C-alpha positions in Angstrom: 0.0 0.0 0.0 1.1 3.6 -0.5 1.0 5.9 2.5 2.6 9.0 4.0 2.4 7.5 7.5 5.6 6.9 9.4 6.5 3.4 10.6 5.1 4.0 14.2 1.9 5.4 12.6 1.6 2.4 10.3 1.9 0.1 13.4 -0.8 2.1 15.2 -3.1 1.8 12.2 -2.5 -1.9 11.9 -3.2 -2.4 15.6 -6.4 -0.3 15.3 -7.5 -2.7 12.5 -7.0 -5.7 14.8 -8.9 -4.0 17.6 -11.8 -3.0 15.2 -12.0 -6.7 14.2 -12.2 -7.8 17.9 -8.8 -9.6 17.7 -8.5 -12.2 20.3 -5.1 -13.5 21.5 -5.3 -16.0 24.3 -1.6 -16.7 24.8 1.6 -14.8 24.0 2.9 -16.1 20.6 -0.2 -18.2 20.3 -2.9 -18.3 17.7 -4.9 -15.1 17.1 -8.1 -14.4 15.3 -6.4 -11.7 13.3 -2.7 -10.7 13.0 -1.6 -7.7 10.9 2.1 -7.8 10.4 4.3 -5.1 8.8 6.7 -7.0 6.6 8.6 -4.2 5.0 8.5 -0.4 4.5 10.3 0.7 1.3 13.6 2.4 2.2 13.2 2.0 6.0 14.8 -0.1 8.6 13.2 0.2 12.1 14.3 -1.5 15.3 12.4 -0.6 18.4 10.8 -2.4 21.3 7.4 -2.3 19.4 8.5 -2.8 15.8 11.2 -4.4 13.7 11.1 -3.7 9.9 12.0 -5.5 7.7 10.3 -8.4 9.6 13.3 -10.5 10.7 11.6 -13.9 10.1 9.5 -13.1 7.0 11.4 -15.6 5.0 10.4 -18.4 7.4 6.7 -17.6 7.2 4.5 -19.3 4.6 1.9 -16.6 5.0 4.6 -14.2 3.7 6.5 -16.3 1.2 3.6 -17.9 -0.6 1.9 -14.6 -1.6 5.3 -13.0 -2.2 6.2 -15.7 -4.7 3.0 -14.8 -6.6 3.4 -11.1 -6.5 6.9 -9.8 -6.7 9.8 -9.7 -9.1 12.3 -12.1 -7.5 15.1 -9.8 -8.6 14.7 -7.5 -5.7 13.0 -7.8 -2.3 14.2 -5.5 0.4 17.1 -4.6 -1.7 18.5 -8.1 -2.0 18.2 -10.8 -4.7 16.0 -13.7 -3.7 15.2 -16.9 -5.5 11.7 -18.1 -5.2 10.5 -21.1 -7.1 7.8 -23.6 -6.7 10.1 -25.9 -4.7 10.9 -23.2 -2.2 7.3 -22.4 -1.6 6.5 -26.1 -1.3 9.3 -26.5 1.2 8.0 -23.7 3.3 4.4 -24.8 3.3 5.1 -28.4 4.0 7.9 -28.1 6.5 6.8 -25.1 8.5 3.1 -25.5 8.1 2.1 -29.2 8.3 -1.4 -30.4 7.5 -4.0 -28.9 9.8 -2.0 -25.7 10.5 -3.4 -22.2 10.6 -1.9 -21.5 7.1 -4.4 -21.9 4.4 -5.0 -20.5 0.9 -8.2 -18.6 0.5 -9.5 -18.0 -3.0 -12.3 -15.6 -4.0 
């Protein structure tokens, strides 16, 4: 998305979206009814107690890697070359998100 908001303002907006949707988180690092993550902000690196951008574990998350593989030019993500192919996506989804996990593809 395009915005004039600063990184802290984007975080505040994301958290307000979670609150508006009645987000429920029962345990720390546990499942949530909604989780809005900030993966990257073009040209910015942020490291604070509340926010780290780029997301330090984005490459380990199927919910990031799978859509990314469908959307981006693999020549440049966050200023670095990445190689994403079907095998990489399959490895992420099958190893990190076994059958029955919270990761699922939704089509419209």
